[in-house]
C-alpha positions, 0 to 999 in steps of 0.5 A: 650873523644870526641875531643871537651872535650879534647880541653876544658880541655887543655884550662882550664889547661892552665889557671890553670897553669898560675895562679898556679905553680905546687907546689900549691903556689901563684905566687909573685905579682908585687910591686907598690910604696906606695901612700902617701896622703901628696905627693899628697897634696904637688903636688896639692899645687904646682899646685895651687901655680903655677896657682896663680902666673899666675893669679897674673900677671893679677891682677890690683894694684891700686895707693897708692895715696889717692884721693883728692878733690879740695875745692869748690870756695867760692864766696863773694857777701854779704856786710860785713866783711869776714875772709877767713883764719887764720895762724901763720901770722894772720887773712886774712880779706876782707871787702866788700861794694857792693854799697859804692858809689851810681851808678849814682855818680859812673858813673860820677866818671868813666867818669871824671877819664877816661878823666882826669888821665895821663894814661900810659902803664908801663913795668914789669921787669922779674928777667932775666932783660927782659921787657914786657908791662903790659896789662892795663894802670896805673896812680900813686898819692902819697907823696912818690915813690913806687917800684914794679915789677922792676919799680918805680913810682915817687912822685906825690902829685898833687891829682886830685880833684875827687881823693882827695874827694874819699880819704877823704871819704874813710878815714872817713868811714874806719878810716884809713889814705891813702897817695898814690893810684895806678889807673888801667884802664882795657880797655876791657876784654883782659886787666888783672893783673896776680897772685901776692901779694902786699907784699912790705916793703913800705906799712908795714907788714900787710897793708890795701889796699882799692880797689874801682871799677868804670865802667864795672864789673870784677871778682876779684880772690884770691888763698891761698898760698900752704904749703911747702909740696905742692911744689908750687902746688895751685891745692888743695888750697882754692880759693875765687872769688869776683865780683867787680862792679860799685861803690863797695869797697873791702879792703884787710887786715891783713895777706892777702898779706902773705897768699894769691895771687890775680888777675883780669883774662882775659875774653873772652866775651864782657867787657867794660872799668873798673877803679880800684883805690887802696889806701894804706899808704906808709911808708918812707923808 
């Protein structure tokens, strides 16, 4: 046998002895641990759960508060009766007459009252006792004293002839008796009166207040009082605006002083003077 053949025989014999023992039995194979598909699934689930926890850190959680829209502001310009709300206190009503007094006559009344009434600048008194000047001038006429905001108007039964004529005209037109009147002079757009109510025992539980305007126009605003759950927040309460102009009449009636507040806000553009006469029936205390 040649040397090449002997070499190949030795190599082949080595391979044969590595795979078979001399007895002809198979060599034992190394054992592998059994594979459980449930185990694989559990591992996959753990990995998925871990990833979900990581992703959850980046998820946005929205607010649980429901979105609320402010009710639109209602503007009253039409002549007539306007019931603006109803509650356990009753109906809150406005009567509006844009041209109660003809414009030429309203101009004459404005000039007369501006010149003749004893206008003065009063002070409001806060609950803590401090005082501040009202940003307007006032004059009071009435058979009885009248107190509000820490001040008292003494009786003044000497009605100016023009005021007496207006009072008689109002009583005949509305069928309501008036024995007192608070006049306000807004000298320009910077004069104002803040949010308030005219709820006062001296004028009864559901008074009718008749408000006449002379001179330049202003905006008369009302807002409904919030229920207890709003914690004094007026943001989502109803608002009503009434543009009051020369010679117009506006009445506040029913439960309005219980359920609403009103004001004449400051205005930051050019405004002339305005006189406002508020007639009411004062009840002896």
